[in-house]
N, C-alpha and C positions, 0 to 999 in steps of 0.2 A: 386136846386132841391126840387120841390116840395113831399111832403109826406103825410101821415095819420097814426095815431094812429092803431096799431095791436089791436085789442080786443081776448080776450081769458076767457071764461067762464064769460062771460058780464062787463068786467072788462078790463082797459088799462093794456096792457101788461108790467108790469115793472121788474128792475133786483130784486133779492132776497138775502137775508141774506147769505143762502147755497152757497159756490161758485160750490159745488158740487152737482149734484143730489137735485137740490132744486123741491120741489112740487108746479108747476104753479098755479095747481088750489085749492090749500088750503088757505083758509082764514086767516089774521093774527090774532095769538093767543094771546090775549091781559092778561097777567099774572104777579104779582109781580114778581115772580121768574118764572124760569120757571122747577126747581126741581120735582115737579108734575107730571106735564104735559108730563114730557119725560119717568120719572116713568111708568107711564099708558102708554103710545106709547110702550116701550120696554116691558111691560107686555103682551099689546095685540099683539106685535110680535114675542114673546116665544123668547126673547132674555134674558132668565134668567142671565146669566154670565155676562152680559154686565149690568143688572139692578145691580147685585151682586158692582159691580165696578162705577157705577155711585150714590148709596146709600153710598159707602164709601168716593167718592168727597166730597158729601154733608155734611159729619159731618166733614170732615178736612175743608171746607169752613165756617162752623158753627165756629169751632173752632178759623180761623183766623180771623172772624170778633169780636173778644171781646178781640184781643191780641194787644198790642203796635204796631206801624211800625217796631221796632228794632226784634221783634219776630214774626210776621206774615207771612213773606215768608214762614218760614220752613213748616206749616200745608197749608198753600194755594198755596204750590209748589205741594205738594201731592195731594191737590184737583185736580189741571190740571194733573198731572199725571194718576190719576184713570180717569177722565172725558175722557179723550184721549184714554185710553184702553178701553172705553165702547163704543167709537166712532169706534175704529178699529176692534172691535169682530165686530158691528154692520155691517159695510164694507168689511170685512172677510180680514183684511190685518195683516198679519203675520209678527211679530218684535221679535226680540229676548227681554227677558227681563229686558236688560240692557235698561237705562234712554237714553243714546244717544246723551249725551248732557256733557261737561267738562268745566272748569273754573278755571282761574289762575291770579295771581296779578302779577305786575311787583316791585319786591319787593322794600322797601322805598319811594314809590309814594302813595298817597292816593286821586286819582283824578279818574274820570268814563272812560278815555284814559287807564289808567292802569290795567282796569280790562278787561279781556278776555273773551269771552263765544266761545267754539268751538263745531258745530255743527259736529257729527259722521256721520258716513255712514251706522251706524246699530245702532238698539236701538228704545227704542219708540217714539223719535221725528225724527227720521229715516221715523219712520212706520206713523207718520201723513203728515211728507211730501208726501209721496207716496197716502197717502189717499187724500191728495189735487194737486197731480199731480205737487209738485213741486221738484225742485232737491236734489238729494241725496249725492250729492257730497260733502265730509267733506270742512269746511271752520271756519274760527276765525273771530270775531269780537270784538271791543272794545265796552265795555256796553253804552260809551256816541253815539257810532254810532247807536248802535241798539235800543235804546230810539229813537232818531232822527226820526226814519222810524214809529213809531208808532202813526196813525190818534188820538188816543182817550186822548192826553198826549200832543197834539205838540204845542197847545200855552202854556201849561206851561213850555216846550223846549225851545222855541223862546223866550220865555221872562228870561228865566235864561243863555239862550246861546244866547246872541241878534245879535252875528254877523254870526249867521246861516240863511240862506235864508228858508223861507217856502217851504216846499215840496208837502202841500197837499192843493187842492184850494175847495172848497167849490161848489157843483152843486144841482141843483134844477128840477123836471119836468124830473127826469129820466126815458126813457121808451125807447121799441124799436117800429121801425116804417116801414112803409116800402112805395114803389112805387106804385101811383094809377094804377089800372088795370096791377100789375104785380106781381111776387114773389120775387122780389129783397128787400131785409130787412136789416135794421142795427140799431144801437143803438146811440140812441141822447139824450143830456142835455142840461139842462142851465146854465152856470155859475151864479155865484150869481152876483148883480149888481156892487157890487165896486174891482170884478175881472174881470171885462168886459173890458179888457185893452188890447192893442199890446203887451206890455211887459207879462202879463197871456197867452194869445193866443200863441206867442212864445216860451212858457214853456209847452206845451202838451205833453205826452207822444208819443213814437214812435208810428206809425200808425194812430194818431188822427189830426182830421183838424176843422176848423170853417167852417160851414155851410152858407157862405153868403147869398145865398138863401133862409133862413129859415124866416118866419115871425116875428119871435122874436131874439132880438139882443143877441149875446152872446153865441148861439147855437152852440154846438160842437159835433162832431160824429165819431165815431170809422169807419176809411176809409174802414177796411175789412168786407163784406156781407156776407148774409145767404139766402138760400132760404125758405118762408115762403108759403105755400099752405093755404090760408084763408080759403078756401070751404071745405079742411078736418084737423082743427087744431089736432083733437087728435088721428093722425095716428102714428106710432110709427116713421117712418121717419123724421117726422116732429118737433116731439118731442125730437127725438134724436138731430138734427140740432140746434134746441134752446139750449138745453144743452151745446152742444159743443160750440156755439157760447157764451153764457152766462158766460163759463167758460173762455172764452179769455177776456171778457169784464171783467170778476172781476179780472181779474190779475191788474187791472190799477184803479179799482176805490174800497173804501173800505166804512164801514159805521162804525157809532158810536151807539152804543145801547142808549134807551131812549124814551121819551113818544112822540114823533116825528121823524118822518125819515131825516136821518142827511148822507148823501154822501158828498162824498171827490174822487176829481181825484189826482192823485199821478203825479206829475211833472216828466217831461225826467230826465231821469239820469242826474245827477251832482256831478262828482268826485268820490272819493271814500268811502264818506260817503251815501252816495246812495247806498242801500243792493235790491237785487232783491233777497227778501223773504216777505213773506206775514206776516201780522200782530199778527196770531195765532203762528206761528210757533217761531217768536222773542218774542213773549209774552212768551211764554213755556219757552225758553233759559234763557232769562233775571231775570225772578221770579226762578229757580233752582240756576243761580249764586246766585244771593240776600239770597236764602234758604242754599248754602254753606257757607257765609259769616256768616249767622244767628247762624248754628250751629255750624263750626269750628273755626269761627276768630271773634266772638263778637264786640271785641276791634276796628277790621277795620270798620265792620257796623256803629260803632258808633260815628268812626271819619268820614265818609261819612257824616252822620247826623248833623255835626258839621261846613262842608262846605257850601258853598253857593246852591249848589244842594240839598240841603237838601228838600226842597219842591217838587224839582221832584221826587226824589223818592219815598216820602212819597203818592206824587198822584198818580202815579204809583203802589205802595202798596196796594192802598185802589181802585182803578178804574179798575186794571186788572181784579181780579175775575170775577165783573159782566160781563165786557165786553168777558172775554175768553168764562165764560161757556155759554154766550148768543149766539156766534158765534158756538160752540161744539155743544149746542142744536139745532142750525139751520143744522148744517153739521149730526145729527142723523135724525133729522125727515124729514128735508127737509122744513120746516115752518118759517116763521117771526115770533117774540117773539116783543114786544110791550108794555110799563109800561101803565096801565090801565088811561082815560085821568081822569079829576076831572071837573064836568060840575058846573062852578058858579048859 
């Protein structure tokens, strides 16, 4: 099927970092970190309570930066907790003061399988699930499986546990397109060259397919369509349909924060280790469990640091705060953030 790119505000319409309520009209914000920008946004929008949570999250993040991996999870988690409270305040999502997540260990075992994280049906984590349109049904996962479902440490995971298949396939040229002389529109992207194989195409998530008629090989698309009126792009109905469709797209694609746009599609469900949770809620829950170990059982955390998955945990503790705060900042403001490029 032939198609053409949808343009909005003079630019090709592409997915945004904010899964819910993205601001498609805003320019990408180039900053070394989003702290000051979000604080200014909250101030301009008269969100003083959210500003207080955001500032405290920043202080905890600064503390985590200077601590070793065995101690950093505790302030990092409280950074996540307060940043999430800022988001919930902005969205008007009410939750109890409880954290909404629990953790346990299987006695006598020192593996990631033995560490469990529990999503509760109420509390701050449940509020985050509501804000993202995610299920609030109580569930328990192993730390090993939760880490498996995070795109920003997935390479480290697959190098640590070599028997696990990849869950995330890199995609590029992500955009919204429409049928010429029609209001029928959809999302499409192109698989990176080395993933453009029959094997990968057979692992696309439910509701996706290869666009065999596209001019570029390896083009994939979401089968579901939405209505786009190109003559009246700013109408409330047009924008509502776009946001609803975009939220559906973001269930299956995710990004990694950095100096360039890195998008990935999550493969179709494969066994019990494939979790129907967003990276944001999983990151919150994982850091909570590590913070519990850091505070209440540092010897157990040390034993984990002496096993073969030490590198994976270290990568998570160091990378997760940057990714988590970028995602929360995007959800608060609706804007995309990127590191400024350095021109040689």
